[in-house]
C-alpha positions in Angstrom: -53.2 18.6 -71.5 -53.8 16.4 -68.5 -50.1 16.1 -67.8 -49.7 19.9 -67.9 -52.6 20.2 -65.4 -50.9 17.7 -63.0 -47.6 19.5 -63.4 -49.3 22.8 -62.6 -50.6 21.3 -59.4 -47.3 19.7 -58.5 -45.0 22.7 -58.9 -46.6 24.8 -56.0 -46.4 21.7 -53.8 -42.7 21.2 -54.6 -42.0 24.9 -53.9 -43.7 24.7 -50.5 -41.9 21.4 -49.7 -38.5 23.0 -50.6 -39.2 26.1 -48.6 -40.2 24.0 -45.6 -37.1 21.8 -45.9 -34.8 24.8 -45.9 -36.4 26.2 -42.9 -36.0 23.0 -40.9 -32.3 22.7 -41.9 -31.5 26.2 -40.8 -29.7 26.1 -37.4 -31.7 27.8 -34.6 -28.6 29.8 -33.6 -25.7 31.5 -35.3 -22.3 30.9 -33.8 -19.0 32.8 -34.3 -15.6 32.3 -32.7 -12.7 34.6 -32.6 -9.2 34.4 -31.0 -6.9 37.0 -29.6 -4.1 37.0 -30.1 -4.0 35.0 -33.3 -0.2 34.6 -33.2 1.5 33.5 -30.0 4.0 31.2 -28.4 3.0 27.8 -27.1 2.1 28.1 -23.5 0.9 31.7 -23.8 -2.8 32.3 -23.4 -5.1 32.9 -26.4 -8.6 34.1 -25.5 -11.4 32.5 -27.4 -14.7 34.4 -27.6 -17.8 32.5 -28.9 -20.9 34.6 -29.7 -24.3 32.9 -30.1 -27.5 34.5 -31.3 -30.9 32.7 -31.2 -32.2 33.4 -34.8 -35.3 31.2 -34.3 -38.7 32.2 -33.1 -38.6 29.9 -30.1 -36.6 29.3 -26.9 -33.5 27.1 -27.3 -31.0 25.7 -24.8 -27.3 25.8 -25.5 -24.8 23.4 -23.9 -21.4 21.8 -24.6 -21.2 19.2 -27.3 -19.0 16.9 -25.3 -17.3 16.8 -21.9 -17.8 20.5 -21.3 -15.7 21.8 -24.1 -16.9 24.7 -26.2 -14.4 24.6 -29.1 -12.0 22.3 -30.9 -8.6 22.9 -32.4 -7.7 21.2 -35.7 -4.4 21.0 -37.7 -4.1 21.3 -41.5 -4.2 17.4 -41.8 -7.6 17.4 -40.0 -6.6 16.0 -36.7 -8.9 17.3 -34.0 -7.8 18.3 -30.4 -9.7 19.4 -27.4 -8.2 22.2 -25.2 -7.0 20.4 -22.1 -8.0 23.4 -19.9 -11.6 22.9 -20.9 -12.0 19.1 -20.4 -13.7 18.1 -17.2 -15.9 15.0 -17.5 -17.4 14.9 -14.0 -20.8 14.5 -12.5 -21.0 18.3 -12.1 -21.7 18.9 -15.8 -22.6 22.4 -17.0 -26.2 23.3 -17.1 -27.6 24.4 -20.5 -28.1 28.1 -21.1 -31.6 29.2 -22.1 -31.8 31.7 -25.0 -35.0 33.5 -26.0 -35.7 34.4 -29.6 -33.2 37.2 -30.7 -31.2 36.8 -27.4 -27.4 36.7 -27.6 -24.9 34.9 -25.3 -21.2 35.0 -25.1 -18.8 32.3 -24.0 -15.3 33.3 -23.0 -12.7 30.6 -23.0 -9.0 30.2 -23.6 -6.2 27.9 -24.8 -2.5 27.7 -24.3 -1.9 25.0 -26.9 -2.2 22.3 -24.3 -4.5 19.7 -25.7 -5.9 16.2 -25.8 -6.3 14.5 -29.1 -10.0 13.7 -29.9 -10.9 10.2 -28.8 -7.7 9.9 -26.7 -7.4 9.0 -23.1 -3.8 10.1 -23.0 -2.3 12.8 -20.8 -2.5 16.4 -22.2 0.4 17.6 -24.3 1.4 20.7 -26.2 0.6 21.1 -29.8 3.4 21.2 -32.3 4.3 24.7 -33.5 2.1 25.6 -36.5 -1.1 27.1 -37.7 -4.4 25.6 -36.5 -8.1 26.3 -36.8 -10.4 26.9 -33.9 -14.1 26.1 -34.3 -16.8 26.5 -31.7 -18.9 23.3 -31.3 -22.0 23.4 -29.2 -25.2 21.5 -28.7 -28.6 23.2 -29.2 -32.0 21.8 -28.0 -35.3 23.3 -28.9 -38.7 21.8 -28.1 -38.7 18.1 -27.9 -36.0 17.6 -30.5 -32.8 15.7 -30.0 -29.7 17.9 -29.7 -28.5 19.6 -32.8 -24.8 20.2 -33.1 -23.8 23.7 -34.3 -20.4 24.8 -35.4 -18.8 28.2 -36.2 -16.7 29.0 -39.2 -13.0 28.3 -38.3 -10.8 31.0 -36.8 -7.1 30.7 -37.5 -4.4 30.7 -34.8 -0.7 30.2 -35.0 1.4 28.7 -32.2 5.1 29.4 -32.3 7.9 27.5 -30.5 9.0 28.9 -27.2 
């Protein structure tokens, strides 16, 4: 009897704790990325559109997750590349964009297949012909928190030989 009474008191507390944990884990913004065209020759330009929506009930700030790049490109083996056209690590870093609750923001970027491998200091090079995934990767700050990295679902792009 005593055990069932303690269990009856514990269950509502667990439900509240689980609900609170899921709210904390929910990213404050939704991010989608699309490419157009999705099938092109290396060197041609693919437009990358990244749409963000602040789904939280507080102001957030959006910024690049690295040296001012908004998306990454990955091959089927999982190797990650940064679009060379987007990398500029200078003292003139991009300022974060403020988004109010419910507000949307769109980033328009591009790639030609000219990339730098993640973690590399090498000169940019062209990707090998093939199919790749493009994923938006951005940093979000809300309140006094550290940055939260948010990613979109991957968008597929195929680069063909010239």
